[in-house]
PDB file with SEQRES, HELIX, SHEET and CRYST1 records, atoms N, CA, C and O in Angstrom:
SEQRES   1 A   65  MET ALA LYS ARG LYS GLN GLN PRO GLU VAL VAL ILE HIS          
SEQRES   2 A   65  ASN LEU VAL ALA LYS HIS MET HIS GLU PHE ASN GLN SER          
SEQRES   3 A   65  GLN VAL PHE VAL ASP ARG LYS LYS ASN ALA LYS ARG GLY          
SEQRES   4 A   65  TYR SER LYS HIS LYS GLN GLY ARG TYR SER GLU ASP TYR          
SEQRES   5 A   65  ARG PRO CYS SER PHE MET GLU SER TYR MET GLN PHE CYS          
HELIX    1 AA1 LEU A   15  LYS A   18  1                                   4    
HELIX    2 AA2 MET A   20  PHE A   23  1                                   4    
HELIX    3 AA3 ARG A   32  ARG A   38  1                                   7    
HELIX    4 AA4 PHE A   57  PHE A   64  1                                   8    
CRYST1    1.000    1.000    1.000  90.00  90.00  90.00 P 1           1          
ATOM      1  N   MET A   1    -218.166-204.419  70.177  1.00  0.00           N  
ATOM      2  CA  MET A   1    -217.844-203.604  69.021  1.00  0.00           C  
ATOM      3  C   MET A   1    -218.443-204.231  67.767  1.00  0.00           C  
ATOM      4  O   MET A   1    -218.259-205.419  67.503  1.00  0.00           O  
ATOM      5  N   ALA A   2    -219.131-203.450  67.034  1.00  0.00           N  
ATOM      6  CA  ALA A   2    -219.682-203.926  65.795  1.00  0.00           C  
ATOM      7  C   ALA A   2    -218.709-203.758  64.674  1.00  0.00           C  
ATOM      8  O   ALA A   2    -218.021-202.741  64.574  1.00  0.00           O  
ATOM      9  N   LYS A   3    -218.649-204.770  63.818  1.00  0.00           N  
ATOM     10  CA  LYS A   3    -217.708-204.680  62.696  1.00  0.00           C  
ATOM     11  C   LYS A   3    -218.326-203.854  61.584  1.00  0.00           C  
ATOM     12  O   LYS A   3    -219.517-203.963  61.289  1.00  0.00           O  
ATOM     13  N   ARG A   4    -217.489-203.023  60.973  1.00  0.00           N  
ATOM     14  CA  ARG A   4    -217.966-202.202  59.864  1.00  0.00           C  
ATOM     15  C   ARG A   4    -218.016-203.087  58.625  1.00  0.00           C  
ATOM     16  O   ARG A   4    -217.211-204.003  58.455  1.00  0.00           O  
ATOM     17  N   LYS A   5    -218.976-202.787  57.775  1.00  0.00           N  
ATOM     18  CA  LYS A   5    -219.078-203.484  56.533  1.00  0.00           C  
ATOM     19  C   LYS A   5    -217.963-202.951  55.607  1.00  0.00           C  
ATOM     20  O   LYS A   5    -217.738-201.745  55.505  1.00  0.00           O  
ATOM     21  N   GLN A   6    -217.304-203.857  54.965  1.00  0.00           N  
ATOM     22  CA  GLN A   6    -216.222-203.476  54.074  1.00  0.00           C  
ATOM     23  C   GLN A   6    -216.816-203.117  52.732  1.00  0.00           C  
ATOM     24  O   GLN A   6    -217.441-203.951  52.076  1.00  0.00           O  
ATOM     25  N   GLN A   7    -216.620-201.872  52.323  1.00  0.00           N  
ATOM     26  CA  GLN A   7    -217.152-201.419  51.047  1.00  0.00           C  
ATOM     27  C   GLN A   7    -216.220-201.837  49.937  1.00  0.00           C  
ATOM     28  O   GLN A   7    -215.002-201.776  50.102  1.00  0.00           O  
ATOM     29  N   PRO A   8    -216.767-202.266  48.790  1.00  0.00           N  
ATOM     30  CA  PRO A   8    -215.889-202.670  47.674  1.00  0.00           C  
ATOM     31  C   PRO A   8    -215.147-201.444  47.114  1.00  0.00           C  
ATOM     32  O   PRO A   8    -215.681-200.336  47.080  1.00  0.00           O  
ATOM     33  N   GLU A   9    -213.893-201.680  46.674  1.00  0.00           N  
ATOM     34  CA  GLU A   9    -213.136-200.589  46.102  1.00  0.00           C  
ATOM     35  C   GLU A   9    -213.674-200.203  44.753  1.00  0.00           C  
ATOM     36  O   GLU A   9    -214.071-201.057  43.961  1.00  0.00           O  
ATOM     37  N   VAL A  10    -213.686-198.962  44.501  1.00  0.00           N  
ATOM     38  CA  VAL A  10    -214.162-198.450  43.199  1.00  0.00           C  
ATOM     39  C   VAL A  10    -213.035-198.597  42.194  1.00  0.00           C  
ATOM     40  O   VAL A  10    -211.928-198.106  42.411  1.00  0.00           O  
ATOM     41  N   VAL A  11    -213.323-199.276  41.092  1.00  0.00           N  
ATOM     42  CA  VAL A  11    -212.336-199.479  40.022  1.00  0.00           C  
ATOM     43  C   VAL A  11    -212.595-198.482  38.934  1.00  0.00           C  
ATOM     44  O   VAL A  11    -213.687-198.451  38.366  1.00  0.00           O  
ATOM     45  N   ILE A  12    -211.596-197.649  38.622  1.00  0.00           N  
ATOM     46  CA  ILE A  12    -211.721-196.663  37.575  1.00  0.00           C  
ATOM     47  C   ILE A  12    -211.057-197.229  36.320  1.00  0.00           C  
ATOM     48  O   ILE A  12    -209.874-197.567  36.348  1.00  0.00           O  
ATOM     49  N   HIS A  13    -211.796-197.335  35.234  1.00  0.00           N  
ATOM     50  CA  HIS A  13    -211.295-197.892  33.994  1.00  0.00           C  
ATOM     51  C   HIS A  13    -210.792-196.707  33.144  1.00  0.00           C  
ATOM     52  O   HIS A  13    -211.586-195.977  32.551  1.00  0.00           O  
ATOM     53  N   ASN A  14    -209.489-196.535  33.098  1.00  0.00           N  
ATOM     54  CA  ASN A  14    -208.890-195.481  32.310  1.00  0.00           C  
ATOM     55  C   ASN A  14    -208.447-196.034  30.993  1.00  0.00           C  
ATOM     56  O   ASN A  14    -207.404-196.683  30.917  1.00  0.00           O  
ATOM     57  N   LEU A  15    -209.198-195.802  29.963  1.00  0.00           N  
ATOM     58  CA  LEU A  15    -208.881-196.367  28.645  1.00  0.00           C  
ATOM     59  C   LEU A  15    -207.628-195.772  28.026  1.00  0.00           C  
ATOM     60  O   LEU A  15    -206.935-196.424  27.245  1.00  0.00           O  
ATOM     61  N   VAL A  16    -207.336-194.481  28.399  1.00  0.00           N  
ATOM     62  CA  VAL A  16    -206.142-193.879  27.859  1.00  0.00           C  
ATOM     63  C   VAL A  16    -204.899-194.561  28.423  1.00  0.00           C  
ATOM     64  O   VAL A  16    -203.964-194.860  27.680  1.00  0.00           O  
ATOM     65  N   ALA A  17    -204.885-194.802  29.699  1.00  0.00           N  
ATOM     66  CA  ALA A  17    -203.750-195.461  30.331  1.00  0.00           C  
ATOM     67  C   ALA A  17    -203.636-196.925  29.915  1.00  0.00           C  
ATOM     68  O   ALA A  17    -202.544-197.491  29.869  1.00  0.00           O  
ATOM     69  N   LYS A  18    -204.770-197.516  29.617  1.00  0.00           N  
ATOM     70  CA  LYS A  18    -204.761-198.921  29.250  1.00  0.00           C  
ATOM     71  C   LYS A  18    -204.102-199.125  27.898  1.00  0.00           C  
ATOM     72  O   LYS A  18    -203.369-200.097  27.711  1.00  0.00           O  
ATOM     73  N   HIS A  19    -204.348-198.233  26.956  1.00  0.00           N  
ATOM     74  CA  HIS A  19    -203.792-198.403  25.595  1.00  0.00           C  
ATOM     75  C   HIS A  19    -202.589-197.504  25.314  1.00  0.00           C  
ATOM     76  O   HIS A  19    -202.166-197.368  24.166  1.00  0.00           O  
ATOM     77  N   MET A  20    -202.044-196.898  26.355  1.00  0.00           N  
ATOM     78  CA  MET A  20    -200.971-195.943  26.210  1.00  0.00           C  
ATOM     79  C   MET A  20    -199.736-196.567  25.547  1.00  0.00           C  
ATOM     80  O   MET A  20    -199.108-195.937  24.695  1.00  0.00           O  
ATOM     81  N   HIS A  21    -199.394-197.773  25.924  1.00  0.00           N  
ATOM     82  CA  HIS A  21    -198.142-198.372  25.417  1.00  0.00           C  
ATOM     83  C   HIS A  21    -198.260-198.838  23.968  1.00  0.00           C  
ATOM     84  O   HIS A  21    -197.244-199.081  23.318  1.00  0.00           O  
ATOM     85  N   GLU A  22    -199.483-198.968  23.450  1.00  0.00           N  
ATOM     86  CA  GLU A  22    -199.623-199.349  22.036  1.00  0.00           C  
ATOM     87  C   GLU A  22    -199.357-198.179  21.112  1.00  0.00           C  
ATOM     88  O   GLU A  22    -198.825-198.364  20.017  1.00  0.00           O  
ATOM     89  N   PHE A  23    -199.720-196.974  21.536  1.00  0.00           N  
ATOM     90  CA  PHE A  23    -199.674-195.823  20.633  1.00  0.00           C  
ATOM     91  C   PHE A  23    -198.503-194.910  20.902  1.00  0.00           C  
ATOM     92  O   PHE A  23    -197.987-194.308  19.961  1.00  0.00           O  
ATOM     93  N   ASN A  24    -198.058-194.776  22.131  1.00  0.00           N  
ATOM     94  CA  ASN A  24    -196.970-193.857  22.444  1.00  0.00           C  
ATOM     95  C   ASN A  24    -195.638-194.566  22.258  1.00  0.00           C  
ATOM     96  O   ASN A  24    -195.100-195.173  23.184  1.00  0.00           O  
ATOM     97  N   GLN A  25    -195.123-194.476  21.044  1.00  0.00           N  
ATOM     98  CA  GLN A  25    -193.852-195.087  20.732  1.00  0.00           C  
ATOM     99  C   GLN A  25    -192.876-194.007  20.304  1.00  0.00           C  
ATOM    100  O   GLN A  25    -193.275-192.994  19.731  1.00  0.00           O  
ATOM    101  N   SER A  26    -191.581-194.223  20.585  1.00  0.00           N  
ATOM    102  CA  SER A  26    -190.581-193.272  20.133  1.00  0.00           C  
ATOM    103  C   SER A  26    -190.416-193.408  18.648  1.00  0.00           C  
ATOM    104  O   SER A  26    -190.587-194.490  18.085  1.00  0.00           O  
ATOM    105  N   GLN A  27    -190.078-192.289  18.004  1.00  0.00           N  
ATOM    106  CA  GLN A  27    -189.964-192.247  16.586  1.00  0.00           C  
ATOM    107  C   GLN A  27    -188.818-191.344  16.176  1.00  0.00           C  
ATOM    108  O   GLN A  27    -188.549-190.338  16.833  1.00  0.00           O  
ATOM    109  N   VAL A  28    -188.153-191.691  15.108  1.00  0.00           N  
ATOM    110  CA  VAL A  28    -187.028-190.899  14.592  1.00  0.00           C  
ATOM    111  C   VAL A  28    -187.590-189.872  13.648  1.00  0.00           C  
ATOM    112  O   VAL A  28    -188.323-190.218  12.721  1.00  0.00           O  
ATOM    113  N   PHE A  29    -187.258-188.593  13.867  1.00  0.00           N  
ATOM    114  CA  PHE A  29    -187.769-187.490  13.035  1.00  0.00           C  
ATOM    115  C   PHE A  29    -186.715-187.153  11.980  1.00  0.00           C  
ATOM    116  O   PHE A  29    -185.517-187.337  12.195  1.00  0.00           O  
ATOM    117  N   VAL A  30    -187.181-186.662  10.852  1.00  0.00           N  
ATOM    118  CA  VAL A  30    -186.337-186.247   9.754  1.00  0.00           C  
ATOM    119  C   VAL A  30    -185.913-184.782   9.994  1.00  0.00           C  
ATOM    120  O   VAL A  30    -186.746-183.942  10.336  1.00  0.00           O  
ATOM    121  N   ASP A  31    -184.635-184.488   9.816  1.00  0.00           N  
ATOM    122  CA  ASP A  31    -184.122-183.113   9.975  1.00  0.00           C  
ATOM    123  C   ASP A  31    -184.488-182.312   8.724  1.00  0.00           C  
ATOM    124  O   ASP A  31    -183.905-182.503   7.657  1.00  0.00           O  
ATOM    125  N   ARG A  32    -185.468-181.409   8.876  1.00  0.00           N  
ATOM    126  CA  ARG A  32    -185.979-180.655   7.726  1.00  0.00           C  
ATOM    127  C   ARG A  32    -184.972-179.642   7.259  1.00  0.00           C  
ATOM    128  O   ARG A  32    -184.922-179.332   6.068  1.00  0.00           O  
ATOM    129  N   LYS A  33    -184.152-179.106   8.170  1.00  0.00           N  
ATOM    130  CA  LYS A  33    -183.167-178.100   7.780  1.00  0.00           C  
ATOM    131  C   LYS A  33    -182.123-178.689   6.867  1.00  0.00           C  
ATOM    132  O   LYS A  33    -181.726-178.075   5.877  1.00  0.00           O  
ATOM    133  N   LYS A  34    -181.670-179.914   7.213  1.00  0.00           N  
ATOM    134  CA  LYS A  34    -180.659-180.607   6.382  1.00  0.00           C  
ATOM    135  C   LYS A  34    -181.269-180.919   5.026  1.00  0.00           C  
ATOM    136  O   LYS A  34    -180.608-180.739   4.003  1.00  0.00           O  
ATOM    137  N   ASN A  35    -182.496-181.376   4.989  1.00  0.00           N  
ATOM    138  CA  ASN A  35    -183.154-181.708   3.716  1.00  0.00           C  
ATOM    139  C   ASN A  35    -183.362-180.478   2.865  1.00  0.00           C  
ATOM    140  O   ASN A  35    -183.236-180.549   1.642  1.00  0.00           O  
ATOM    141  N   ALA A  36    -183.677-179.354   3.478  1.00  0.00           N  
ATOM    142  CA  ALA A  36    -183.838-178.107   2.744  1.00  0.00           C  
ATOM    143  C   ALA A  36    -182.523-177.694   2.095  1.00  0.00           C  
ATOM    144  O   ALA A  36    -182.515-177.208   0.964  1.00  0.00           O  
ATOM    145  N   LYS A  37    -181.432-177.882   2.789  1.00  0.00           N  
ATOM    146  CA  LYS A  37    -180.118-177.550   2.241  1.00  0.00           C  
ATOM    147  C   LYS A  37    -179.752-178.457   1.088  1.00  0.00           C  
ATOM    148  O   LYS A  37    -179.047-178.044   0.168  1.00  0.00           O  
ATOM    149  N   ARG A  38    -180.231-179.703   1.129  1.00  0.00           N  
ATOM    150  CA  ARG A  38    -179.975-180.658   0.035  1.00  0.00           C  
ATOM    151  C   ARG A  38    -180.870-180.404  -1.188  1.00  0.00           C  
ATOM    152  O   ARG A  38    -180.636-180.964  -2.259  1.00  0.00           O  
ATOM    153  N   GLY A  39    -181.893-179.559  -1.021  1.00  0.00           N  
ATOM    154  CA  GLY A  39    -182.806-179.276  -2.143  1.00  0.00           C  
ATOM    155  C   GLY A  39    -184.090-180.016  -2.061  1.00  0.00           C  
ATOM    156  O   GLY A  39    -184.869-179.935  -3.010  1.00  0.00           O  
ATOM    157  N   TYR A  40    -184.378-180.712  -1.047  1.00  0.00           N  
ATOM    158  CA  TYR A  40    -185.635-181.493  -0.955  1.00  0.00           C  
ATOM    159  C   TYR A  40    -186.770-180.559  -0.570  1.00  0.00           C  
ATOM    160  O   TYR A  40    -186.625-179.734   0.333  1.00  0.00           O  
ATOM    161  N   SER A  41    -187.877-180.686  -1.242  1.00  0.00           N  
ATOM    162  CA  SER A  41    -189.111-179.950  -0.866  1.00  0.00           C  
ATOM    163  C   SER A  41    -190.229-180.933  -0.815  1.00  0.00           C  
ATOM    164  O   SER A  41    -190.336-181.786  -1.695  1.00  0.00           O  
ATOM    165  N   LYS A  42    -191.048-180.852   0.157  1.00  0.00           N  
ATOM    166  CA  LYS A  42    -192.148-181.808   0.336  1.00  0.00           C  
ATOM    167  C   LYS A  42    -193.195-181.631  -0.728  1.00  0.00           C  
ATOM    168  O   LYS A  42    -193.673-182.622  -1.279  1.00  0.00           O  
ATOM    169  N   HIS A  43    -193.565-180.432  -1.037  1.00  0.00           N  
ATOM    170  CA  HIS A  43    -194.568-180.146  -2.064  1.00  0.00           C  
ATOM    171  C   HIS A  43    -193.889-179.468  -3.206  1.00  0.00           C  
ATOM    172  O   HIS A  43    -193.354-178.373  -3.033  1.00  0.00           O  
ATOM    173  N   LYS A  44    -193.882-180.060  -4.355  1.00  0.00           N  
ATOM    174  CA  LYS A  44    -193.244-179.473  -5.525  1.00  0.00           C  
ATOM    175  C   LYS A  44    -193.940-178.199  -5.923  1.00  0.00           C  
ATOM    176  O   LYS A  44    -195.164-178.174  -6.050  1.00  0.00           O  
ATOM    177  N   GLN A  45    -193.171-177.121  -6.127  1.00  0.00           N  
ATOM    178  CA  GLN A  45    -193.738-175.842  -6.519  1.00  0.00           C  
ATOM    179  C   GLN A  45    -193.647-175.676  -8.038  1.00  0.00           C  
ATOM    180  O   GLN A  45    -192.722-176.191  -8.666  1.00  0.00           O  
ATOM    181  N   GLY A  46    -194.601-174.959  -8.624  1.00  0.00           N  
ATOM    182  CA  GLY A  46    -194.533-174.547 -10.003  1.00  0.00           C  
ATOM    183  C   GLY A  46    -194.798-175.663 -10.989  1.00  0.00           C  
ATOM    184  O   GLY A  46    -194.209-175.657 -12.070  1.00  0.00           O  
ATOM    185  N   ARG A  47    -195.642-176.610 -10.678  1.00  0.00           N  
ATOM    186  CA  ARG A  47    -195.906-177.690 -11.633  1.00  0.00           C  
ATOM    187  C   ARG A  47    -196.813-177.247 -12.757  1.00  0.00           C  
ATOM    188  O   ARG A  47    -196.711-177.747 -13.878  1.00  0.00           O  
ATOM    189  N   TYR A  48    -197.740-176.272 -12.453  1.00  0.00           N  
ATOM    190  CA  TYR A  48    -198.724-175.824 -13.438  1.00  0.00           C  
ATOM    191  C   TYR A  48    -198.406-174.393 -13.842  1.00  0.00           C  
ATOM    192  O   TYR A  48    -198.117-173.552 -12.991  1.00  0.00           O  
ATOM    193  N   SER A  49    -198.458-174.121 -15.121  1.00  0.00           N  
ATOM    194  CA  SER A  49    -198.253-172.738 -15.588  1.00  0.00           C  
ATOM    195  C   SER A  49    -199.555-171.990 -15.419  1.00  0.00           C  
ATOM    196  O   SER A  49    -200.611-172.592 -15.226  1.00  0.00           O  
ATOM    197  N   GLU A  50    -199.470-170.616 -15.497  1.00  0.00           N  
ATOM    198  CA  GLU A  50    -200.653-169.814 -15.306  1.00  0.00           C  
ATOM    199  C   GLU A  50    -201.639-169.930 -16.445  1.00  0.00           C  
ATOM    200  O   GLU A  50    -202.840-169.787 -16.216  1.00  0.00           O  
ATOM    201  N   ASP A  51    -201.181-170.189 -17.693  1.00  0.00           N  
ATOM    202  CA  ASP A  51    -202.114-170.291 -18.805  1.00  0.00           C  
ATOM    203  C   ASP A  51    -202.900-171.602 -18.767  1.00  0.00           C  
ATOM    204  O   ASP A  51    -203.926-171.716 -19.438  1.00  0.00           O  
ATOM    205  N   TYR A  52    -202.440-172.598 -17.993  1.00  0.00           N  
ATOM    206  CA  TYR A  52    -203.190-173.854 -17.866  1.00  0.00           C  
ATOM    207  C   TYR A  52    -204.449-173.655 -17.033  1.00  0.00           C  
ATOM    208  O   TYR A  52    -205.490-174.250 -17.310  1.00  0.00           O  
ATOM    209  N   ARG A  53    -204.344-172.808 -16.007  1.00  0.00           N  
ATOM    210  CA  ARG A  53    -205.510-172.568 -15.108  1.00  0.00           C  
ATOM    211  C   ARG A  53    -206.574-171.790 -15.834  1.00  0.00           C  
ATOM    212  O   ARG A  53    -206.249-170.767 -16.436  1.00  0.00           O  
ATOM    213  N   PRO A  54    -207.828-172.205 -15.820  1.00  0.00           N  
ATOM    214  CA  PRO A  54    -208.871-171.534 -16.574  1.00  0.00           C  
ATOM    215  C   PRO A  54    -209.181-170.129 -16.047  1.00  0.00           C  
ATOM    216  O   PRO A  54    -209.435-169.228 -16.847  1.00  0.00           O  
ATOM    217  N   CYS A  55    -209.167-169.919 -14.753  1.00  0.00           N  
ATOM    218  CA  CYS A  55    -209.441-168.593 -14.194  1.00  0.00           C  
ATOM    219  C   CYS A  55    -208.879-168.543 -12.791  1.00  0.00           C  
ATOM    220  O   CYS A  55    -208.681-169.572 -12.144  1.00  0.00           O  
ATOM    221  N   SER A  56    -208.633-167.361 -12.343  1.00  0.00           N  
ATOM    222  CA  SER A  56    -208.140-167.225 -10.973  1.00  0.00           C  
ATOM    223  C   SER A  56    -209.284-167.283  -9.976  1.00  0.00           C  
ATOM    224  O   SER A  56    -210.452-167.327 -10.361  1.00  0.00           O  
ATOM    225  N   PHE A  57    -208.954-167.282  -8.731  1.00  0.00           N  
ATOM    226  CA  PHE A  57    -209.967-167.384  -7.670  1.00  0.00           C  
ATOM    227  C   PHE A  57    -210.868-166.175  -7.630  1.00  0.00           C  
ATOM    228  O   PHE A  57    -212.087-166.316  -7.528  1.00  0.00           O  
ATOM    229  N   MET A  58    -210.296-164.990  -7.708  1.00  0.00           N  
ATOM    230  CA  MET A  58    -211.064-163.779  -7.625  1.00  0.00           C  
ATOM    231  C   MET A  58    -212.017-163.578  -8.802  1.00  0.00           C  
ATOM    232  O   MET A  58    -213.129-163.077  -8.629  1.00  0.00           O  
ATOM    233  N   GLU A  59    -211.580-163.968  -9.993  1.00  0.00           N  
ATOM    234  CA  GLU A  59    -212.471-163.826 -11.152  1.00  0.00           C  
ATOM    235  C   GLU A  59    -213.678-164.714 -11.044  1.00  0.00           C  
ATOM    236  O   GLU A  59    -214.794-164.317 -11.379  1.00  0.00           O  
ATOM    237  N   SER A  60    -213.437-165.979 -10.551  1.00  0.00           N  
ATOM    238  CA  SER A  60    -214.576-166.903 -10.429  1.00  0.00           C  
ATOM    239  C   SER A  60    -215.496-166.477  -9.311  1.00  0.00           C  
ATOM    240  O   SER A  60    -216.706-166.696  -9.374  1.00  0.00           O  
ATOM    241  N   TYR A  61    -214.903-165.843  -8.248  1.00  0.00           N  
ATOM    242  CA  TYR A  61    -215.707-165.386  -7.099  1.00  0.00           C  
ATOM    243  C   TYR A  61    -216.589-164.222  -7.523  1.00  0.00           C  
ATOM    244  O   TYR A  61    -217.745-164.150  -7.105  1.00  0.00           O  
ATOM    245  N   MET A  62    -216.080-163.316  -8.334  1.00  0.00           N  
ATOM    246  CA  MET A  62    -216.837-162.162  -8.708  1.00  0.00           C  
ATOM    247  C   MET A  62    -217.975-162.512  -9.650  1.00  0.00           C  
ATOM    248  O   MET A  62    -218.964-161.780  -9.694  1.00  0.00           O  
ATOM    249  N   GLN A  63    -217.878-163.607 -10.411  1.00  0.00           N  
ATOM    250  CA  GLN A  63    -218.908-163.996 -11.326  1.00  0.00           C  
ATOM    251  C   GLN A  63    -220.162-164.450 -10.597  1.00  0.00           C  
ATOM    252  O   GLN A  63    -221.280-164.243 -11.070  1.00  0.00           O  
ATOM    253  N   PHE A  64    -219.960-165.080  -9.426  1.00  0.00           N  
ATOM    254  CA  PHE A  64    -221.111-165.624  -8.707  1.00  0.00           C  
ATOM    255  C   PHE A  64    -221.738-164.649  -7.725  1.00  0.00           C  
ATOM    256  O   PHE A  64    -222.794-164.942  -7.164  1.00  0.00           O  
ATOM    257  N   CYS A  65    -221.125-163.516  -7.506  1.00  0.00           N  
ATOM    258  CA  CYS A  65    -221.708-162.532  -6.535  1.00  0.00           C  
ATOM    259  C   CYS A  65    -222.766-161.679  -7.135  1.00  0.00           C  
ATOM    260  O   CYS A  65    -223.332-160.825  -6.452  1.00  0.00           O  
TER     261      CYS A  65                                                      
END                                                                             
């Protein structure tokens, strides 16, 4: 009986699995509904009045057409 040559095992380098534990961490999320009830808003609305803005979007668009 002839012995078979043993082929080397193919190594697959999975970079996603390699660095998975560095990036996939548990994180505490903020309850947005509770914050909204308290009056918190992420983006402040109404900081600029209308007379401060030089022109609206449609007026400036129509000038260039």
